[in-house]
N, C-alpha and C positions, 0 to 999 in steps of 0.2 A: 243515583240509582234509582229507576221508578219504583215506585211500591205499590204490589199485586194490584188489579185494579177491585173495585168491589162494584155489579155490575144494582143497578136499577131492577126493584123487581114488578115482574107484571101483573096486570095492568098497566102502562104508562099512564102517570098521570096526569099530565100536558102534552097532548098530540093537537097539533094548528088544522081539526081537520077542513076548516072553509078555505085554509092554503090549499088541500085539495081534490077539492070536489070536481073542478076539471078532468085534471088526473085519471081521479078513482072512475070517473063516466068514459073516458076514452080505453082507461086500462080493462075494465070489465068489458068495455065493446066489444074492444078486441077480441077478448080469451073467448067471450062469446062465438065470435065467429069462423074463430080457429076451432073452437068445440063443435060448431056444426059441420065441421068440416072432415072431423075426426070420428063424427057418429054418420058421416055419408059412408066411412071404407066399411067396407066388411067385415075385413080382420086388420085393425089398426096397426095391430101388434107384429102381424105380418110383413106389410105391408112397411112401415115406418122403423122398421129393426135397424137400419141401415143409420137412418137418424138416431136412432135409439145407442149405438155402439160410437157412430160421429160425435155426439155426444158427449160418454165416458174419453173420449181422445179430445177435446177442448176441455176439459174439468181437468183430467188430469195434465191436461199442459200447462195449465194456470198454476199447476204446482210444482212445474220443473219436469218433469218428462219429454222427451222427444220425437215419439213414433207419433206416426202421421196414419191417417185411416186406413190410406192402400196397404203401408209396411203391418197394418194389424191384420187387415183381411188375406193379408200375403200371407202370415204365418198360418193363420189360422187353414187355408188350401192346405198348408205344406209345413206342417209341425216341427218333422223332422232336418227340417232346411234350417243350419245355424245363422242365428243374426246376433249383431254385435246389441240387439236393442231390445233384446229378449226381456230383463227385466221391468223395463216402459212397458212393453207389451203386457205383461203380464198384470200387472197394474191396471191396465185400460180393463181387461178383461175380470179383472175381478170386480173393478166396480158398477159394469153391466149384470153380474153373475149377483152382486148386492144389492142390485136394484130391482131384480128378478125375483129374487127371492121375498124382499120388501111387499113387492104385489101381489105374491100368492099370500105370502102374512095376512095384508089388509082383506083377502077376500072373506076371511072371520073374524079378526081381529084390529082397534084401534092403530097408531103412532103409540108407542110406549118406547119410553126409555130403555126398555129389555129387547125391544126390537132393536134400537138405534145403538144396541151393543153387539149385537149378531150383526146388522150388517157391517161394523167398525171388522169386528173379527173375519171377515170376508173379504175385506176392501183390503186389509193387509196381509193377509195369506199368501206366504212364500216369500213376501217382497219387503224391502227396505223400509222399518219399522219394523219388521214381525216382530221381534225383539223388545220393543216397547209395550208393551201393557196389551198386549193384542185382545180386545175384545172387551178390556176391562175398563172404566173411568180411572183418572189418574189419582195417585196418591202418592204423588212428588208434583214442585213445581216445575212448569216448563215457562216458557217465554217469545217472543218472535222478535228476531233480527235478522242482520244479514249472515248471511253464510259463515260460520267461523267464528262468530262472535259471544263472547259472553253475557252474562246476566244482565251484567253493569251497563253491558253498550247496548241492551233491548231496546227497540223500540217503542212493543210492549208487554207485559206482563200479568198473565189472567188471572184470576183469582186465586186465594189461596185454598189449598184441598182444603183445609178444614171447616169453607164455609162452603164445596162444592156441590153436594148434594142437596144442601139446600137452596139453589140457586139450579139445578135441575131439576129439583122437584117442583119447583114454581114456573119454570120451563115448560114444562109438562103440562101442568094445569092450563097454563096460556094454550097451550095448540087448542086446547077443550073447550077452549072460554069464548063463550057468543059474541065476539068483538063486532063493531058497527060497522065496518068493511073487511074481509077478508083478505084482500090483497094488502090494505095498511097491515095488518096481523100477523100475514104473509113475512113482510118487508121487516118488521122487527121480529118474527120468531129464528128468518136466518140471521140476521145481525145478532139477536142474545147468542144465538147458538157459536160465533166467531169468538164472540165477546166470551162465554164464558171457557170456551174452548176444552175440551173436555177431557180429550185426548192428548196423549203425548206424540201423537202422528195423524194424520187423516183426517182431521178438523174441516177446511178448507171442502174438500171434495162429499166430505159427507155432509154435512150444510147446504151444499149445491145438491144430494139426490133426496134433499128432505124437502126443494121445492115445486117439485110435479107431485109428491105426494100426499101434501098436502091438498096441493088444487083436488087432486082423486078425493081426499078421505071427505071434503067440504064439497062435496059432489059439484064443486065448479068448473072442473074436467068431467069427462065421462068414461077414458082412460087415463094412468098417468104418464102420460106423455107430452111434456113441454121442455124445450129447448132452450136454456136460458145462460148455459157458458160461452157461447159465440160472443153476445153480447158484454158478456161480462171478459171475456178476455179482449177484447176489439176496446175497453174502455177500462183496463186492467188498473191504472195507475189512479183516476177518480173512483174509482170501486174502491181501494185498497183506503184510498186517503177519504172516500167518507165513513168506508168502518172504521176511521183511525180517530174520526173527528167526534164520535160519539165516545168514547174513553176519554178523551180530551177536554170536549167539551161540551158532554151531552148533548151534541146537533144532532136528534131524533128528524126533526122533521127536514134537514137536509137530505138523509140518510134512508126517508121514506122515498121521498120526491125524487131522488137517485133510482130507485126500484121502483118506484110505478113508471116512468120511462123506460127503466129495459123492460118492464112489461107490455108495453106496449109496441115498443120497436121489435121486441122477437114474436109477440105472437104475430106482427105482421109478416115476418119474416119466415116464419112455421108455419103460414099458411099458407104465403106462395109455395113453399118447399112441398108444403103438402099434398097440396092443389094440381101441382106438377108432375107429382107421383102419380097420381090420382087418373090424373089424363094418362099419363104414358105408359100405367095398365089398361087402362081402356083401348087405348089406342093398339097395343099389343095382342092385345085378347082377341080383337079385331081381324088382327092381320094373321097370325096365327091361325086361327080357325078358319079362315079363308085358306091357308097354304099348306095346312094339315090335316083336317077334319077330323083331327085324332080325339081321341078320348080324354087326352093326358093333358091338355091346353093348359087347364087349370092348374094343375099338380106342374107344372114346367114354371110358370106364370108365379107360384108363389116360392118355388126357391129361386127362382131367379132374383125375386123383388128382395125376399129375405136377405139377400147376402150377395153383392151385385158382382163378387171375385170367389170364384172356386173353381177348387179343382173337378174332374170331370168323377173323380171316386166318390167325391164328398156330394155331388149333385146325384150320383145313383142310387145313393144310401138316404140323400133326405127327400128326396121325392118317391122315391119306392114305386118310381115308373120300372118294370121288367129292362135288364140293364141293354137289350138288343133295340129296343125301341129307343131309351133312352141316348143311346150314340148315338142313333140313327138322328132323331131329333136333333141334336148338338149340332149333328152335321149340317143341318137344315138351316140352323140360326148362326153358324158361322157363313155359310155360303150367303144367307141374305144379312152379312156383316152387321146383326144384333147382337151378337158379343165377337168378339177379337182373341186372336190365342195370348194370352202374356206371357207366356212360357209353354216348347212343346214339352209332351213326354217323351222320356226317355228311360228305359229300365223298369224298376219300380216305381218313379216318378210319374205319376198319372200329369197329363195336361191342365194348364190351368186359363182357367179364360174369366173373360172381362166384361161387365156390362156396360159399355162405356155410359149411354145417354142418364142411365141412373145416377152412376157413380158422380157425375158432371151434376147433375140437380143437388146430390146428397152435400156435396162441397162447396 
């Protein structure tokens, strides 16, 4: 049986900084380009809201949930309709809510262990794992292994509870440490969190939420909107193998290299999507202004871009456009094929519409 792992204290004494010179430069340059795009968006939290939801979908998928972005948005548009994937969808919504809570917190306070516990409490609210010390650091031994396996069959056994707070305190101090490079520091932070595995459930998702929060706190990004789970999901086996190699052989440098490559690739992908969304917004703003000459053009656009799949009822409520004007504008958007009917309205069930061009960019 594997013994509980004893993590190295941070900062690490031996990092091969020379090995990473080129990758550090590339990763910082790509993030700077992406941040430049974010700064060019008047309200990135509105325009990139679907990307934030998609990040929650993919990060949760790494942990085994099966719900898609479309299924999450369909549920939000029509929560009264029963779905077999309700539990998965609830986990994804919780992920997004925990992220929003953290952003509000960070307007006044830095990342702390208390914030991490509060996010954990939100992440596991009313979903699987809710009875596993939700919102509290573990006081019992956990382990990682195949579903149904015992601790004797575990592939990794995190540190025992007796030394947990020592390493969590060291982890918190390292978040605020002045490391030589922020992105290498972030690679170490993410891995160390997963190595410590401070909760009985939800460690993977919480560890990934910390990535954009750290970039935001350190002012690497002006908005905490960096979506890395797409790369980690696409390279899931390597992701886990590189993390495992730290605890088995102390191969920190291999992990750091993998993480920096992830930053480079994902920053490029995020830039492409953010630019495409911004361009689509400007195109539709021009077209709607010409078509409608309406005072509500920006409200229409912001509502559509915040959620590319919605019910007519939600559109009226969120946009705050008078009902008659909203219905008239939606009718025009359907006529111009900007919006497509996904489900006809029937009885008390409102019509559900989809903004396909935005949906295609996000996915």
